[in-house]
Structure formats: C-alpha cells, structure tokens
C-alpha positions in Angstrom: -13.6 6.6 24.7 -14.7 10.2 24.6 -15.8 11.8 21.3 -12.8 14.1 21.3 -10.4 11.2 21.6 -11.7 9.3 18.5 -9.0 9.0 15.9 -10.0 9.9 12.3 -8.3 7.3 10.0 -8.5 7.4 6.2 -8.3 4.1 4.4 -8.2 3.8 0.6 -9.3 0.7 -1.2 -11.7 0.0 1.6 -14.5 -1.6 -0.5 -12.9 -5.0 -0.6 -9.9 -7.1 0.2 -7.2 -5.8 2.6 -8.7 -2.3 2.8 -12.1 -3.7 3.8 -10.5 -5.9 6.5 -8.5 -3.0 7.7 -11.5 -0.7 7.9 -13.3 -3.3 9.9 -10.5 -3.8 12.4 -9.9 -0.1 12.9 -13.6 0.6 13.3 -13.9 -2.2 15.9 -11.0 -0.6 17.8 -13.0 2.7 18.1 -11.6 4.7 15.3 -13.7 6.8 12.9 -12.8 5.3 9.5 -13.2 7.3 6.3 -13.3 4.7 3.5 -12.1 6.0 0.0 -12.8 3.8 -3.0 -14.5 3.8 -6.3 -17.6 2.2 -4.7 -19.0 2.4 -1.2 -17.5 0.3 1.6 -20.1 -2.3 2.8 -19.5 -1.6 6.5 -22.1 0.5 8.2 -19.6 1.7 10.8 -17.5 3.7 8.4 -18.0 6.8 6.3 -17.7 6.0 2.6 -16.4 8.6 0.2 -16.3 7.7 -3.5 -12.9 8.4 -5.0 -11.0 7.4 -8.1 -7.3 7.7 -7.3 -6.5 7.8 -11.0 -8.3 11.2 -11.2 -6.7 14.2 -9.3 -10.0 16.0 -9.4 -11.7 13.1 -7.6 -9.0 13.1 -5.0 -9.6 16.9 -4.5 -13.3 16.2 -4.0 -12.6 13.4 -1.5 -10.2 15.5 0.5 -12.8 18.3 0.7 -15.1 15.8 2.4 -12.6 14.6 5.0 -12.3 16.1 8.5 -9.8 18.8 9.4 -7.8 16.5 11.6 -6.5 13.1 10.4 -4.7 10.8 12.8 -3.6 8.2 10.3 -3.7 7.3 6.6 -3.5 3.9 5.1 -2.9 3.9 1.3 -4.2 0.4 0.5 -5.8 0.9 -2.9 -4.0 -0.5 -5.9 -4.6 -2.0 -9.3 -3.0 -5.2 -10.6 -0.8 -5.6 -13.7 -3.7 -6.5 -15.8 -4.5 -2.8 -16.1 -2.7 -0.4 -18.5 0.7 0.8 -17.3 -0.4 4.4 -17.0 -3.4 3.3 -14.8 -1.2 1.1 -12.6 1.3 3.9 -12.0 -1.4 6.6 -11.6 -3.2 4.7 -8.9 -0.5 2.8 -7.1 2.0 5.6 -6.9 0.8 9.1 -8.1 -2.7 8.8 -6.5 -1.3 7.7 -3.1 1.3 10.5 -3.2 -1.3 13.2 -4.1 -3.7 12.1 -1.4 -0.9 12.0 1.2 0.4 15.4 0.3 -3.1 16.9 0.6 -3.7 15.3 4.0 -0.3 16.1 5.6 -1.4 19.6 6.7 -4.2 18.0 8.7 -1.8 15.7 10.5 -0.2 16.5 13.9 2.7 14.9 15.8 1.9 11.3 16.5 0.2 10.7 13.2 1.1 7.8 11.0 1.0 6.9 7.3 1.2 3.3 6.0 1.5 2.5 2.3 0.7 -1.0 1.2 3.3 -2.0 -1.3 4.1 -5.6 -2.3 6.9 -8.2 -2.3 6.6 -7.7 -6.1 8.8 -4.6 -5.6 11.7 -7.0 -5.6 10.8 -8.0 -9.2 11.2 -4.5 -10.5 13.6 -4.3 -13.5 13.9 -0.5 -13.7 17.2 1.0 -12.8 17.6 3.1 -9.6 17.9 6.2 -11.9 14.7 5.4 -13.6 12.9 5.0 -10.2 14.3 8.3 -9.1 13.0 9.9 -12.3 9.6 8.3 -11.6 9.6 9.8 -8.1 9.9 13.2 -9.6 6.8 12.7 -11.7 3.8 14.8 -10.5 1.1 14.6 -13.1 -0.3 12.6 -16.0 1.7 14.5 -18.6 5.0 13.9 -16.8 4.0 10.3 -16.4 3.4 9.9 -20.1 6.8 11.3 -20.7 8.4 8.8 -18.2 6.6 5.9 -19.9 7.9 7.0 -23.3 11.4 6.9 -21.9 10.8 3.7 -20.0 8.2 1.7 -21.8 6.7 -1.0 -19.6 3.5 -3.0 -19.8 1.1 -3.6 -17.0 2.8 -6.4 -15.1 6.2 -4.7 -15.1 4.5 -1.4 -14.2 3.0 -3.0 -11.2 6.4 -4.2 -9.9 7.9 -0.8 -10.6 5.0 1.0 -8.9 5.6 -0.9 -5.7 9.4 -0.4 -5.8 8.8 3.3 -6.2 6.2 3.3 -3.4 8.6 1.6 -1.0 11.4 4.1 -1.9 9.1 7.1 -1.7 7.8 6.0 1.7 11.4 5.9 3.1 12.1 9.4 1.8 8.7 10.6 3.2 9.6 9.2 6.6 12.9 11.1 6.6 11.1 14.4 5.7 8.4 14.0 8.3 10.6 12.9 11.3 11.0 16.5 12.5 7.2 16.8 12.6 6.8 13.6 14.6 4.8 11.9 11.9 5.7 8.3 11.0 5.7 6.7 7.5 6.3 3.1 6.6 5.3 0.5 4.1 3.9 -3.0 4.4 4.6 -5.5 1.6 2.2 -8.5 1.4 2.9 -11.6 -0.6 0.0 -13.2 -2.5 -3.3 -12.7 -0.7 -6.7 -14.2 -1.2 -8.5 -11.1 -2.4 -11.0 -10.6 -5.2 -8.1 -9.6 -7.6 -6.0 -12.6 -6.9 -7.0 -14.0 -10.4 -5.6 -10.8 -11.9 -2.3 -11.4 -10.3 -2.3 -15.0 -11.6 -2.9 -13.6 -15.0 -0.3 -10.9 -14.9 2.4 -12.7 -12.9 1.8 -16.2 -14.1 -0.2 -18.9 -12.4 2.9 -21.1 -12.1 4.8 -18.4 -10.2 1.8 -17.8 -7.9 1.5 -21.6 -7.3 5.1 -21.8 -6.4 4.6 -19.1 -3.8 1.6 -21.0 -2.5 3.4 -24.2 -2.2 6.5 -22.7 -0.6 4.5 -21.6 2.5 1.4 -23.8 2.3 -1.2 -21.2 1.3 -1.7 -17.6 0.3 -2.3 -14.9 3.0 -5.7 -13.7 4.1 -6.7 -10.0 4.1 -7.2 -9.9 7.9 -3.6 -11.0 8.4 -2.2 -8.1 6.4 -4.7 -5.7 7.9 -3.6 -6.6 11.4 -0.1 -5.6 10.6 -1.2 -2.3 9.0 -3.5 -1.6 11.9 -0.7 -2.1 14.4 1.7 0.1 12.3 -0.9 2.9 12.4 -1.4 2.7 16.1 0.4 4.6 18.9 1.7 1.3 20.1 4.0 1.3 17.0 5.5 4.7 17.9 9.1 3.6 17.3 8.4 1.9 14.0 9.3 4.2 11.2 10.9 4.4 7.7 10.9 0.7 7.0 9.2 -1.8 4.8 7.6 -4.8 6.6 7.2 -7.9 4.4 4.1 -9.9 5.4 4.5 -13.0 3.3 4.3 -16.1 5.6 8.0 -16.9 5.4 8.2 -16.8 1.6 11.6 -15.0 1.5 12.9 -17.4 4.1 12.0 -20.5 2.1 13.5 -19.1 -1.0 16.7 -18.2 0.8 16.9 -21.6 2.4 16.5 -23.3 -0.9 19.7 -21.7 -2.1 21.6 -22.3 1.1 24.2 -25.1 1.2 23.8 -25.4 5.0 20.0 -25.8 5.1 19.9 -29.6 5.0 22.5 -29.9 7.8 21.0 -27.3 10.0 20.2 -28.7 13.5 16.6 -27.9 14.3 
C-alpha cells in the first residue's frame, strides 16, 4: 500500500474496550488510526490525541491536531449510566455530534461514519417529541434546559442518549447521501469491557444476567469492533442509514420466548 493510499481513520474511546479493539483491527489492516480518548491508546501503531468529549474546547484542540483528510470516523466513546445525566448526554450524543460536524468538511465521497449506540436505545422512555427536542440541543446551556424539562437520572439518560444517537445517525445519513458519505450505527448488547460493572450497577445485575443467560455469554470487544471495521470499509459501500444490532441473538431469544409457535417450530 502506497503512502498516498493510507486511509486516515479517527476512533474515539480508543484507550480501552471496543474502541481499543477497533483501533487495533484498523491499524492491522493498514489504516492510519487517530485515537481520541481522555488517556493515550496503548497501541504503538496509532496516533493518540487526548480529548475529553464532554468539553467542546477539548474537541476543538483535538480536531486541530487531525489531518486535513479523514476517510472514516468511528464514534465509539461513551459513558455509562453511573455518570450524571448531563455528562452522559454530553459525551454520548453532543460530543459525538460536535466532533462529526467539525470533521465533515475533511471528508470526501466514499467516506464513512459509524456511531456506536446500544441495544439500550430500545429501553428509552422519552417521547419522540422529547427526542426531537434533544436533537436540536447544541450546547451545555441548551442541554441544561432540556434536562429541566425532561428530568432523567444517569441510567435513563444513557438509554435516551443511545436512542437519540440512532435517530440522529439516520438523519445524518439522509443529509450526506448527496455527498457520497455513508453514516450508520452499530448497537451492541452487553460486552465484556472495563465498564461492564458500571452497566450492571446502572441497569441492574439481574437484567444483565438474563441477557447473559439468554445467549450464553456477553459479547467481546473484538466481535463488535469487527462489525464496525467492516461498516467503515469500502466493502460496505451499500450499507447506509441503518442500525446494526450486534447482540448474539438476544432480540431473537426474547421474541421467541413470546411466540406461541416457538415450541412447535420444526428445526
């Protein structure tokens, strides 16, 4: 691969978990990975840029350190529902949006954006109108106003952040189609990452155990990363505007448990 053909790919949350696994896979494929996180990525093959997605000024500084051409962006970073609601929404939604908006001028036709959401989006209890209002929020002041009108605690804020992220991704895809830039989301189920204990605390250990038992285990970071890496690649050129659940069949087992024909199904 010539130097001019190396793809510059930005990955947030690349210091651990899914982001780290993704940075590793992309780097192995020959891409130049720029890893954004609050601490350095441990991989020597990537270029680490310290960035706090809850801080717009930190995002500005990170963008200034990135190259002038970006082939792909993976918004993987996220905080669990054990954090304060404002932090959850700032990082999981507003930070991802701000970074994406600032990098779009550096993307050409053929570029791709993948936002890592969550199957927890289906647990969101906010109304569609409230989600629409949230998608119109642009800064911390407006977010505080939204939270006053729609008070949620951390765990519910997490679910809402992921619902809004999925919806925003679909809208983003529609706006970017004319430019030849793809956007889609990937929604993992529970994954064995360093913050799994936070999800057990915020979502309930019993609920997490039921998910585990339904499919036999939780997912592994490299399994989610492989789907994101494919979605970012030119091989996925006709994949656009959708959400991809990566949850080991969790939705299927839940649907089957409610189906009156499951026991009699010939397999």
